[in-house]
C-alpha positions, -999 to +999 in steps of 0.1 A: +158+750-422+143+747-385+114+731-406+134+700-418+149+700-383+119+695-365+109+667-392+139+653-385+139+653-348+103+638-351+110+611-375+139+604-349+115+608-320+094+580-338+115+557-346+134+555-311+098+557-296+091+525-316+122+510-308+117+515-272+081+502-274+093+467-293+121+465-268+101+465-240+074+446-252+107+420-259+114+419-225+082+414-211+077+387-232+111+373-223+107+376-181+072+362-187+086+334-206+111+330-183+092+332-152+067+310-166+090+283-171+102+290-135+064+288-120+057+257-142+088+238-129+088+250-092+051+234-093+060+201-111+091+198-084+065+205-054+032+186-071+063+155-072+075+161-041+041+158-025+029+126-044+064+108-029+056+124+005+017+107-001+033+077-013+059+074+015+031+076+043+010+051+026+039+027+019+046+036+059+013+025+072+010-009+051+042-018+057+030-013+094+003-037+089+021-058+073+045-065+100+018-064+127+003-092+112+036-111+104+042-106+145+004-127+153+018-148+128+050-159+143+034-156+182+007-182+171+028-207+143+060-206+172+040-220+202+041-255+221+004-255+215-001-249+180+026-275+172+007-301+195-026-292+181-011-301+145-002-335+158-033-343+180-061-315+174-065-311+207-102-293+212-089-275+247-069-256+224-095-244+197-119-242+233-093-222+246-082-195+218-115-194+195-143-210+209-175-195+205-182-159+216-142-149+222-131-120+201-096-136+197-095-123+155-107-089+169-086-083+193-055-095+173-065-072+144-067-099+121-098-109+100-088-149+100-063-177+105-062-208+091-042-236+102-033-267+080-008-295+075+019-301+054-006-313+027-020-284+022-055-297+042-069-267+061-071-284+096-090-255+113-103-217+098-123-189+117-129-159+099-150-128+111-156-113+078-190-127+062-177-126+023-145-147+031-168-173+055-194-176+029-164-184+006-145-205+029-138-233+008-129-214-025-109-189-005-091-220+009-082-239-022-068-207-037-051-193-012-032-227-004-028-235-040-011-200-044+014-201-016+022-237-017+057-236-024+068-211+001+071-218+038+062-183+046+051-153+029+045-116+044+025-099+012-008-085-003-034-105-022-065-103-037-093-126-035-125-116-056-127-080-052-111-076-017-076-070-017-056-080+020-027-083+038-012-121+048+013-138+065+021-174+061+050-189+089+055-225+095+043-244+127+074-249+151+076-252+187+083-221+209+121-229+205+116-232+169+131-268+171+118-298+157+106-306+115+077-285+112+041-300+111+023-274+095+014-238+085-005-210+099-018-181+076-035-152+090-047-123+074-068-088+071-091-069+045-078-036+036-106-015+039-124+012+015-110+036+032-076+027+030-083+012-009-095+047-017-064+064-003-040+041-025-059+050-056-062+085-051-022+085-041-011+065-074-032+084-098-014+113-093+017+094-101+032+106-135+057+079-154 
């Protein structure tokens, strides 16, 4: 009798131990799955937040660049001297602002400026980027035709392999009165470092 009880107890212990191990493994696996899902979800959330922060930083910098170029364009296009230059092609205006040896474009932080009449004819242009200067005619024809129908524009533009910020504004008198007699376009090449930042950020966006 005692031997039978011992065998029953032993079987009971084995069964209990078996169920204990199964229950332990089940709970461990369940907790691992739950923890994994939480960790993955948190990781994805953090990555998305970091991507958004990167995008916001880049967009803020881009908007700042465009705003600066827009202000420069407006300063030159809403100026009596510029207005008079389009009327009489006064060489003194060019000498004072863009004569050889001056660093007007560099000081303004732009890479080109183009003056046009109302018929899309480039009256005067100046560049401090060789690739644009070497392709001046092609660039100006393409740019002027592309934005001919718009009196003003502040945007990103690509010419050949170069991306740039551009701004266009009507030429008016300083008090912004009178009929426009032309346009001024300015722009700035987006440097490779900035392009690499943009490429890096947008590669990490998953839609």
